[in-house]
N, C-alpha and C positions, 0 to 999 in steps of 0.2 A: 530252135535256137538259140536261147539263151543259156540249155544245158549244153549244147554242143559246144558253145565256146567257154563254158566254164569248165566242163571235162577235159578239153583240150589244152586250156592254159595249163592246169597240175599236170596232165599228162606229158605236156613238152619239157615241163619242169625237170619231171623227173626220170625221163630222157636224157635230159642233159646232165644229172648229177650222176646218172652210171657213165657216160661217157666221156665227160670232160666237167670235173666239177668247178676249176675256175672260172671257167666260161658259166657254168650255172650261177655263180656267185655276180659274176657283169651282168648278166641276164635278170637277175633276181632286184640287184643294186638299182638297174634301170627302171623295174617295177616299183619300187619301194620309192624310190625319187618321184615317179609320176604319181604316185598314190599320194606322197606326202603334199606335192604342190596343189591336188585338188581339194583335199581332205584338210589340210593343217595353212599351209602358207597364203594359198589364192585367199580363203576363208579368214584368216588372219587379217589380212591388206584389205579386201573388200568389206569384210563385217564393219570395220572401223571408218570406211567410207560411207557405208551404210549407214551408221550411228549419228555422224555428222550431219548427213540429210535427215535423219530422223528429230534430230535438234532444233534442226531449223524450219523446215516445213510446218508446224504447227503455228509458227509465227508470221505466216504468210497471210496476206487477204487476197485471196483468189479472185473473189469478185471485181474488185479492185484493179489486179493484175489485167483481168480480160477487157475491163474498160479501155487500159491503156493501150492492151492489143490492137482493139479494134480502133483507136486512134490513127495506132499507126499503119493500118493496114486499110485505112478507110476507103483508099481508092483501089485496091483489089476487091472488096468486098462489095463495094458499089457497081463492079464489073461480073464479079462471079459470085453471086448471092446463093446459089445453088450450092456450091461448093464448102460453106460454112455456114455457123448457126449462130443466133444469137444467144444470149446467156438463157433467155427466158424459153427459147426452143426447146430447149433439150429436156427429156422427159425420162425420168429415170423410173424402171419395174424392178424391183427386189425379189427375187425367186427365193422360198424358205422351206426346203422338201426336209420334211420332219417323220418321224413313226412313233410314239409311243412317247414324246419326249414330257419330261417335266412342264406344266404352263408356264411356269416361273422362267426357267430356261429360255424359253421362248420370248416371254417377255422382255427378258434383257437383250437379247439380240434386236428385238421390236423396237425396244426404246432408244436402242443406240442408234436408230436409221432415224427414229423421229424426231429425235434433238437437231438433226441437220435443218439448217435455215430452207432448204429448198422442201425439205418434207409436205409440208402443207399444200404448197403449188406445184410442184414438177414432180411428183413421186407417188407411185401406184404401188402398192404390196401383196404380194401372191403366198399366200398360206397354201403350199404345197404339201397336203394330205393325204395319207393311205386309207383310201376305204375299210380295208381291212382293219384297222384300229378300231377297238368297240368304243363307243358313244364319243368318234370323231366330228361328227355334225355338231355336236352339242359343244364341244371343245373350241371348234371353229367358230361358231356362231358366238362365244361367249368372248374371243380374242378380237370377233372383227366389230362388237359393239362397243367394246374399250376403247379401241385406237379409229375408230370410222372418221371422228373430228382432227387427227393428225395427220393424216396423210389426203392426196387430192383422189385417189382411189385405193381401195383394199377389198379383196374377195379372196374366196379360198378356191382349191380344185379338191379332186379327189379322186387318187389315181385306181383305178379298180384291178384287183387282184386277177390272176392266171390268163392275160393277154397273150395273144401268140407272140411267139421268139423274143419273150420278157424273163429277166430274171430280177426279182424283188430288190430295189436300194435305192440310191438318191440319184441314179443317172437316170432310169426308167421312170421315176418321181418326176424328176425337172424334164424330162420329154414330154410326159402327157401335159405338166402346169404350162409350158412354151406354147403347147398347141393350143390350148384355152386362151393363152394371154394373146396368142395372135389372134385368134377369134373373136376375144375383145375389142381389139383395137381396129379389126375391121369394121364392128358393128358402131364404135366409137366414131368413125372415121379418122383415126388417128395416124399420119404420116409414117410408117415405120422407120425412116429417116432420122426422125428426131428422137428416136426411142434406143437408151442404154440400157442393157440387162444386165443386173449384179445375183449372180448365183451364190447363197448364203452357206455354211454351214448352220445347222439349228442353234449352236449356241456361239457365233459369230460375233463378237462387239467392235463397232465400228467404230474408228474414232470422227470425234465430231464434225471434223471438216472433211471428213472422205469427201463426200459426194458433191462437195465445192469444188474439190481438187478436179476430181472426176467431169463435172459440170465443163470446168475451163478447157482438161483436155479435149473432151469429146467437141466441143464449140469449135476451139480452134483447130482442130483436123481437120484436112478436106477430106470431102465424101467418100473417094479412094482411102485416103489413110485409116481413117476412121472404121471401116469396113475392113480392115487388115490389121485390125490392133485389138490385143487384149489387156487390160490393165489388171496389176496385180498388188496389193500392199503386202509387206511383211507380214510372215503370222507367225504369233506370238503364244504358245502353249503355256501362256503364265497366269492363267484368270484364277487356278487354283494353286500357283505353284508352292505356297506356303505348306499345305498339308499332301504335297505329292512325295512320295518314297524316293532316297539318294536317287537311285538308280533312274526312275523317272523324268526326277528336276535333269540329271544331266543329259537325258537324252532331248528334253526340252529346249536347253541351251544350247545344244549341238546342232539341231534341227533349225531354231531360231537364225542362228549364226550361218550355217550355212545358205538355208534361203535368201536371206538377207544380201549375202556375201554375192550371188548368181543375179540378183536384182539391180544391186550397184555396180556391177560391170559391165558396162556397156559392150563391151567384146564377148562375154559368155552369152552363150542361148539356155535364157532362164523359159522353163514351163510353168503355166499354173498351178497353183496349190490351193487346193480347198474353197476358198473363197476369191471369186474373180468377176470383173465384169467385160462385156462385148456387146458390140452391137447388134441388136435385133436383126437388123440386115444380114449380117455375117451367119449368124445363126438360123435363119432361114436359108440361105443362099446352100448349106452344108445340108437340110435336111433334118436339121435341131441334133439331140442328144441321141446316139445309139443306146437301146434301151436293154442290150444284152452283155455291154462291158461293166466290169467293176469299176477301173480307175477313171471316175467320171471327168475329173480336171484335166488329167494329161490325155485322155482320149479324145476330147472334147476339141483339143489346141491342134492334136496330130490331123484332126480329121478336117478341120480347116486349113490347118498347113498346106496339109497334101492336096488338098482339092483346088487350094488357090495357087498351086506351083511354089510353093514354099515361100509367099509373101508374107504370111502373117508373122508379126513379131508379140513380145509379151513387153509391157511398157510399165516401170515401177511407180507407184505412188508412195511414198514413203512414210505415210500416216499408218502404224501396225494395227492391223486387225488381232484383238486376243481374244482366246477364246481357250476352254477347260480341256485336259487331258483325262482320258478315262479315269474315274475311280469309283471305288468300292465301300465297303464299311468298315473294312480291317487294313492294315498296310500290307499285308501279303496278298488279300483278293484285288488291291489296287493294282499290284505289279501283274497279277494276272489279266486283268482287265487292260493295262496298257501292252501287253504281251498279244493277246488276242488281236488289237486294233495293229500291231505290228505286222502280225504274220497277212492281215488283209492288204494292207500297203505295200507288202512286198510282192502281192499279186499284180503290182503296177508291170511287172516286168512284162507281160502278155503283150504291151503296148510294142514292146521291139517285134514279136510275132505280126502284130497288126501292121507295125509300119512296115517290115519286110514284106508282107502280103500286098499293101498298096502300093508299095513305091512303082514296079511296072505300069499299073496304071495313070500313076501321076505323070510317069516321064513320056508316055504315051500321047496323052493329054497337049504335051508341051511338043510333039514331034513338029519337026519343020522351023522353030522358032531356036535358033543356037544358043543364043544371048540368055535366053529364058534358061534353057537349059543347064546351062553350066553355071547360071544362077542357083538353079534349083540343086544342083550336085551340091554347091559349096554349102548350102542352108542344110539340105537334108542331111550333110555329113558331120554336121556339127550336132543336130538334134539326134543322129544317133550315136553319136559319141556321148552324147549328154546321160542317153539312155543306158549307155554301157558303163560308163563310170559310176551311175547311180545304184545301180542293180547289179550286175555282173560281176563287176569289180568288188562290191560288197560279199560275192560269194567267194572269191578266190584269194581275198587279202587276209581273213583268218587262219586260211592256210598255209599260203605263201609267206607271210609276214613273220610268223610262227618259226618259220624255216631261218631266220634271217641269222640269226646269234649263232646257231648250228654249224650252218655252212660257213661262216667266218672263221669260227674257231677252229673249224676241221681244217678249211685250207691254208690256214695261218700256220696252222702247227704241222703241216705236210707240204715242205716246200719242194719235196721230190717231185711233186705232182705239177709245179709249177712249169719245167723247161717242157714238158710233153704236152701243153696245152696249146691251144692255139694263139693264147694271149700271149706268151713266152712268161718269163720272170718276172720283166719290169711292168709288162700289161696287168699281169695275176696283182703284183705290191699296189700300182695304180688303184685299180678297183677295191683293191681290202680300204687302202687308204679314203679314196672317196665315199666306200660304205660308212666307212667309220665317222669320218669327220660331217658325214648328211645326216646320222644318226646324233652328235653332239648338239651343234646348230639346232636340230629338230626339238630339240630337248628346251634349249634356250626358248624358242620361237613359242612350244608349248605353254611354258611357265608366263608369257607374255599374253598369249592366247585366253590363259584363265583371266586375265585381269578383265579382258573383252567382257568375258562371261558376267562378270560382275558389274563392270559398269552399263551393259545392257539390262542387267537388273533395275540397277537403280535410274534409271532410265523409263523404266514401263513397271516400277512396283506399284505408284499408285491407282493404277487399273486391276491390280490383283486384287481376291480377295483379303481384305487385311486380317492383322493376328486382334483375336479379342482382345478387351482391353487387360494389362496386369499380366499377360503373356512376358514369359521370360524370354523367349526365342525371339520377339521383336528387336530389341535391344542388338542382338546379334547379326539378323539382317540386315539394319538399318548401316550398321555400319563395315564400311567396305574391308578393312582389314581381316577381320572374325571372318567375315563371308567369304573373302578370297583363301585363306586357309580351311576353311570348310569345303569349297568348289573343290580345292587343289587335291586335299585328302579324297575326294568324291571322285575324282578323274583319276588320281594313280589307283586307286583301288578297282575300281569300276569299268573303267575303259575296255579293258580286256574282256571282261563278262559280255558286254556291249558288244565287242566285234564279234565273239562268239555266237551270242545268239543273233546277232543281225547276218552273220556268214549261213547260221540255219536256216531262217526264213528264205534268203536267197535262192538256197538248194533246194528249198522246200517249194518254193512257188515254182524254180524253174522246172522241175519235177510234174507237176500239176499243169504247168503251161505248155508242156508235153504233149500232154491227153487233150487238154481243151481250153478255151478263153472262159467258159460261163461258170461264176464262182458263187455260192451264196454269200449274202453281204450281210454279215455282222455286225449288228449295230452295237459301239461301244457302249459300256455301263458309264453314264454319266454323273457327276457329283449332286451334292444339292444345290440349288441356286445360290449365289452369294448372301443373300439378305437371310436366307433360311437359315444357313451354317453360323450366321452371326447373332440372330435371335436366339439359338440353341447353345451358342457355344460350342461347338463340336468340332471345331478346324482340326481339333486332331483325334 
């Protein structure tokens, strides 16, 4: 399906160019405006909204807010105790899938959870290890002994290799860990209604108040709502921002702004990314994580979404999770490591195949309930549109977008073709003006968009690996104006490279998805832990 959509789009444009170039210009202009809205204007507006929320959420006292909420809802809580939870009733379990990760990288993720005020009394931690990793039991035992006094529960699971119908990766490891967790809950007699699971990347650093905010959200949701919600923080690949190659920095900024904008816009259909939370009951209702799909976050959302008739939604918690981008020993090898990760991320296009395959069953399950069918049509259309914009449009834009200048110039210089077009002379001139004016306005918005890139960095830089003492680059990044011009230079020179690279990964993924949905999970090369880099003064 993805390969068909992408190929059909290109062939349709070529066909229009052959029969009516002014009409091709009009169609291309509509396409460019749509792309500009999704990837520039929308991101610009709602990234600003998200940054404002990021500035205010850390100042909130979530436990106090919950106490006030309980007082206001005291009557309904008394009548419907089964619908809501008290603060102390919420029990968190963090699952940390990992394979051959530096123990210090894992410690940074675990420490960020341990610093939460709810860690010792309301949090369990699951080290989801891969059995095929050498000396993995000793590694897990060391971490458990180190942190056993900081969590209510902590234990390790060991995902065995070679299980039927599995592909090694985060999804299959998470599935195994979740199944062992559910066994643990049954042995302990813990009611699943109380449990909210957080699936973390191995290098994710949580905000100190993330679990307080999640506790409040979970406790104040009715039973039905908490079993139909996934919670997501803005993901910031800024932990090693100062040592990232320029093109990787640019990617980190664009992804952070894009994901945050989708979370901040309540009308947008946001999908979970990297690190997210959901009800244990919801995960169990749908049968847990599927072990043979590579895009574990999107796939789990789509599985929950389709099996609940489109009722599952993603809600933002504006306390960012910070993690690393892939990094190797040299500048060039760091770019290659990020490139390998980009190719893996592009394989998330397979979720379009999964969605299209699963839609008939989802509709059949709702047969006879017209209102739910109509609601599902609306919500599923939004989800499919999101996948199309994220993956399919990425594959077509680098080709169609590069045609904009040549076709505008050609149509402008050949007015003899205007009269023969279905648009006529006035219509053709109108579309030329729309195209040119939109490009001019977009350039202005793009300049302000890069200001938001710098302001985002300023708000998150205290959580990045700092520069070593005496570094000449520290002043450059600490001051917004020189940093802005650096970002502007990188955007001007490297955005087209990112477009071509993203387009290639999309076409590569579409070709692979046409043959199978099972892919090898390539583990990204992680940098040294922050404290190791500082101790060795090896930031660059």
